[in-house]
N, C-alpha and C positions, 0 to 999 in steps of 0.2 A: 075516339081519340081527338084531343083538342087541336085546333089549328096551329098553335105554337109548337106542339110536339111534332105534328106533321111537317111543319117548316124545318124543324131541326133535323128530322130524318131525311127530308128531301136534300137539304144542304150536305149532310154527311154522305149520302149516296152519290150525289153529284161530284163531290170531291174525290170519293173513291174511284168513280168512273173516270174522271179526268186523270187521276194518277195512273190508272191501268192503261189508258190510251197513250199517255206519255211514255210509259214503260215499253209499250209495243213499238212506238215510233223510234225510241232509242235503240231497241233491239234490232229493228230493221236496218238502221243506219250502221250498226256494228255487226251485221249479219256475217256469220262465219261460213265459209265454204271449204270443203275438203279437196285438196289437190294432192294426190299421192306423191308427186315430185317434191312437195314442200317438207316431207318428213323423212329423215334419214333412216329410221328403223321402224319395225312393227309396233314397238311399245309406244312410240310417239303417236303413231296412227291410231292405235287402240285407245289411248288416252283422249285424243281429240274426238273420236267417235263417241266415247262415253260422255264427254262434255256436251256434244251436240244433242245426244239423246236426252240428257238432263234438261237442256234448254228447251227442247221440244215439249217435254212433259210439263215444264213450267209454263210455257206459252199456252198449252192446252188448258191447264187449270185456270190461267188468267182469262182465257176466252169464256170458260164456263162461268166464272165469277162475274164477268162483264155482262153476260146474258141474264144472270140472276139480278144484278143491279138494275138493268133495264126493265125487267119484269116488276121489281119493287117500285120503281119510279112510275110505271104505268098504273100500278095498284093505287099509288097515292093520288094520281090524276082521276082514277075511276072511283075513288072514295072507299076502297076496300082494303087499304093497307092495314096490316096488323090483325087481320082476321085469319084464324087458323083454317087451312084448307082441309083439315081432317074433320074437325068437329064444329067449325063455324064460330067458336068462341074467340074472344079477344086474346091475342098473344101478349104476354106481359111486357111492360116497358123495359124491365131489366134485361129480358131475353133479346128484345129488339135492339137495345143499346149495345149488347155484346155481339149480336149478329143481325144487323139491319136487314139482311136478305132472308131472314127466317120465314119459312112458309107454314110451319107447324108450331103449335104451342108445345110447351115442355112435356106435357103428358102424352100427346100424340107422337112427338119425336121419340120419346123413351119407348113407347110401344112399337114404333117402326124399327128402332134399333134392336129391340128384343126379338122381333120377328126375323130380322136379317141375321142375327146371331144363330137363331134356331135353324134357319134354312141354309146358312153358309157353313 
């Protein structure tokens, strides 16, 4: 991969990381805590609990994506960004443009998903 392409992906990944970190900071500032005395009935309480559960899942997904972004940035620094972890071949630029944290080429990813479907 050429230096210009690596620089483009480094910038894209850094921007995504900064956006996720900003989201986390905003979420912490507006953190919601349940106090049973704040809700007049069980429906309000249940609705709030569902919203909290959703926010928790969202934060967990963002944490996972943040870890993948950090790994991709490390791979850029180590000179191995864009190499498929399955077969060692180069991951296509179109795939990396669509998913900059991709670890597998499209063929290896398709095979992984096929195996997951058969096992699950």
